[in-house]
C-alpha positions as CSV (number, residue, x, y, z in Angstrom):
1,M,10.7,0.2,11.6
2,S,10.7,2.4,14.4
3,E,10.5,4.9,10.9
4,Y,6.9,3.9,11.1
5,F,3.7,5.5,12.6
6,E,-0.1,4.1,12.4
7,I,-1.4,3.9,9.5
8,L,-4.6,3.3,8.7
9,T,-6.1,1.2,5.8
10,K,-7.9,4.6,4.2
11,D,-4.5,6.5,4.1
12,L,-3.3,3.5,2.7
13,S,-5.3,2.5,0.0
14,T,-5.6,6.7,-1.1
15,L,-1.7,6.4,-1.2
16,L,-1.8,4.1,-3.6
17,R,-4.5,5.0,-5.8
18,G,-2.5,7.8,-5.8
19,I,0.5,5.9,-8.2
20,G,-2.0,4.1,-10.1
21,Y,-3.4,1.3,-8.3
22,Q,-7.4,0.8,-8.2
23,I,-9.6,-1.0,-5.8
24,V,-11.4,-3.6,-7.4
25,R,-13.0,-5.1,-4.7
26,K,-14.0,-4.4,-1.1
27,Q,-15.1,-6.8,1.8
28,R,-15.3,-6.3,5.4
29,T,-11.0,-7.6,6.3
30,H,-9.6,-6.7,3.0
31,L,-9.4,-4.6,0.0
32,R,-8.3,-6.3,-3.0
33,V,-6.3,-3.1,-5.1
34,E,-4.6,-3.8,-8.9
35,K,-2.0,-1.9,-11.2
36,M,-0.1,-2.3,-14.3
37,T,2.7,-1.9,-14.6
38,K,5.7,-2.3,-16.9
39,A,6.5,-5.5,-15.2
40,G,3.0,-7.0,-15.5
41,M,-0.3,-7.0,-13.4
42,H,0.0,-6.1,-9.9
43,R,-2.5,-7.9,-7.6
44,M,-1.8,-6.6,-3.6
45,T,-4.7,-7.5,-0.9
46,I,-4.4,-5.4,1.6
47,P,-5.9,-6.1,5.7
48,H,-8.7,-3.3,6.8
49,L,-7.2,-3.3,10.1
50,S,-6.9,-0.3,11.6
51,P,-4.3,0.8,12.2
52,L,-2.0,-1.5,10.4
53,A,0.6,-3.8,12.1
54,P,3.9,-2.1,11.4
55,G,5.0,-5.8,9.7
56,T,2.1,-5.6,7.5
57,L,2.9,-1.9,5.9
58,D,6.7,-2.9,5.4
59,D,5.9,-5.7,3.3
60,I,3.3,-3.4,1.2
61,L,5.7,-1.1,1.5
62,T,8.2,-2.9,-0.1
63,T,5.9,-4.9,-2.4
64,V,4.9,-1.9,-4.2
65,S,8.5,0.2,-3.9
66,L,9.6,-3.5,-6.1
67,W,6.9,-3.5,-8.8
68,N,6.7,0.7,-8.9
69,H,10.1,1.4,-8.3
70,L,9.5,3.5,-5.7
71,S,12.0,3.7,-2.5
72,K,10.0,2.5,0.6
73,T,11.7,6.2,2.3
74,D,9.3,8.0,-1.0
75,L,6.5,6.2,-0.2
76,L,6.5,6.9,3.3
77,E,6.8,10.7,2.9
78,M,3.9,10.5,0.4
79,L,2.4,8.7,3.7
80,K,2.7,11.4,6.0
81,K,1.3,14.1,3.6
């Protein structure tokens, strides 16, 4: 997981909003996001931790890439910008 770098939850939520996700609930410890895709409604809970642990980030990016037909590499490049 050496390709990962320190990612803050706010940076990840900005990326997700940029590809069509909406924040539907905010709590002190988690964010709930959702997006309608061709496969159906994708709902996901993201921990409100900064920075995100590499394994957590990897899991989120894997899930988002599958639901949105984007590569994890593309998502990481978007996060770096």
